N, C-alpha and C positions, 0 to 999 in steps of 0.2 A: 457912673456908678454911687450907690448909696452910703450914705455914711459909716453903716454897720460892715459893709465891704472894704472900707479904707481902715476901719479900725482892726479888722481883721489881720487885713495886710503889713499895719502897723504892730502889731500883735506879735505877727508871726516873725517879722524882721527882727525887733528886739528880742524874741525869743531864741533866733538860730544864730543872732551878732557875732558870735564867737567863732561859729563855725564859718560864717564869711569871711570873717576879719581873716581868721587862720589860713584859709584859700587863698583869700587876694594878697595875703603877705607871700606866699609859697608861690602863687603864679606870676608877682610881680618881680621877687629878688628882692622886696623894698627895704632899705635901710638907710637910715639917715648917716651920712657919710661926713665928716669934715677934715680938711688940713688941720695939722697943728704941727711947728716943727717939720717941713716937707714932709710929713708921714699923713698916710692917709687910714683914719680912725673909724670906724662906725659901729652901731652897737645893733643886737638884735633884737627885734621886736616879738619875734616868735617865740622865744625862750618866756618873754613876760607873761605873753598869751597865754600858751600852755601852763605854765608853773602856775597860774594865777586862777584859770577854771580849772584845771583838774585840783589845786588844794580847795577852792570854795564852791564850783558847782561840777562835780563831775561827769554828771548826766549830762551835760553840753556838748561835750570833746568826747566821741568814743576814741579808745585806741587805735583800731581801725584806720580812722579818717586822718587822725595825727600821723600814722605810718605812712598814711597815702598822700600826705601835702608833705613829709620827707622827701619822699620819692620825686614828688614834682619840684621842689626845693632843688633836691640833687640836679636835676636834669636842666632848670632854669641858671643855677649856680655853675655848673659844669664840673660839679664834684662826682668822686665816684657814687656809682649808685647804692643807697643804702645808709650812706654814713649820716644824713641829716635825721634817717630814721630812728636808727642808734641812740642819736643825741635825742633826740624828740622822745623817745618813748624810756630813755634813761631818768630823762627830767618828769617823765611821768611818773616812774616809780619811784623818785625821791620826794614830789608833790603828796604821792598817796601815801609813804608811808608817815608823810608829817602829819597829813591830815588823817591817820589813824591813829598817832601818838598825840595831837593836841585836842587839850581840854577847852581852852579858852583862845579863839582865835583874835590873833594881837599882829597890827602891822609889823611892828616892831621884829620880832621875833621870825615872822615869815620874811621879812627882808634880809635879814641875817641868814636865815635858812636857804634862800631866795642864793645867796653871796655861795654859800656851801655847794649849793647843786651845780651854779655855774661855773665854779671851778673846777670840780667834778668831771663834768662835761667837756669845758674846754681842754683839760688834761686828758681825756680820753678822744676826744677828737684832733688834739696834734699827734697822740701816739698813733693811733691809726693812720692820720692820714702822712706823716715820716716814714716811720718804720714800715709799714704796710705796702703804702702805694709809692714813697717816694716821692710826695708832692711839697714843692718848695712852699713854706710857711714859716712867718717870723713869729717866735712864741712870746715875745713882747707885744707885738701888735695883737695878736691875738689876746693875751693876758688883758692888756688897755682895753679893748674893747668888749671885753667881759665886765670890765670893772664900770665900764659907763653905762652897760646893760645893767648893773647892781645901780647905780646911782639912779634911772629914770624907773625903778619897778613902784618906789612908794606913788610916784605921780599918774602912771599906767594903774595901780592899783586904786588908787581913788577915782579914775577917770571908768573905770572898770564896776567898782560897786555902786556908782550912779547908774548904770545900765543894769545891774543887779535889783536895784530898788524900782526903778521904772517898770521890770520885768514884773515885778513881783504884785506893784500896783495893778498890773496888767490884769494878772491871774486872779488878783482880787476882785477887781471888777467885773470879770465874767462869771 
């Protein structure tokens, strides 16, 4: 392979990273779980990925692909089909609303509004799973997991900012 082909592959990988990462998380059902006081708590990487990329670079993730990732996640996690897709698209609409109303991007505001978004989504998720599907779920565990997801958002945002900068450098080099 020539050096230019390797650069093209690298550029395409960096450019499609959000999409590849979203589907990696959806196909694997990956979440970091930890045990605290004999309870299993986890946080949802997919929420942070969707919120950040729809807020900052909406052209990287299409809503149809986010819907498809939700369907795949439901199959992997053994949830009723469509629950994750509803949650993801609701999070997309919240991020798009924030993007339309924000004049100056700020990590602190994004972080606080991300908390509001995941609280809304967790409430909708809990309501649908318990009332409609009679799915056993503990609200306290769900809310603690949402809070942990809220806490990791700034780290994920900084990481994604660096990926965005690498992508911008690659686009300007070509």
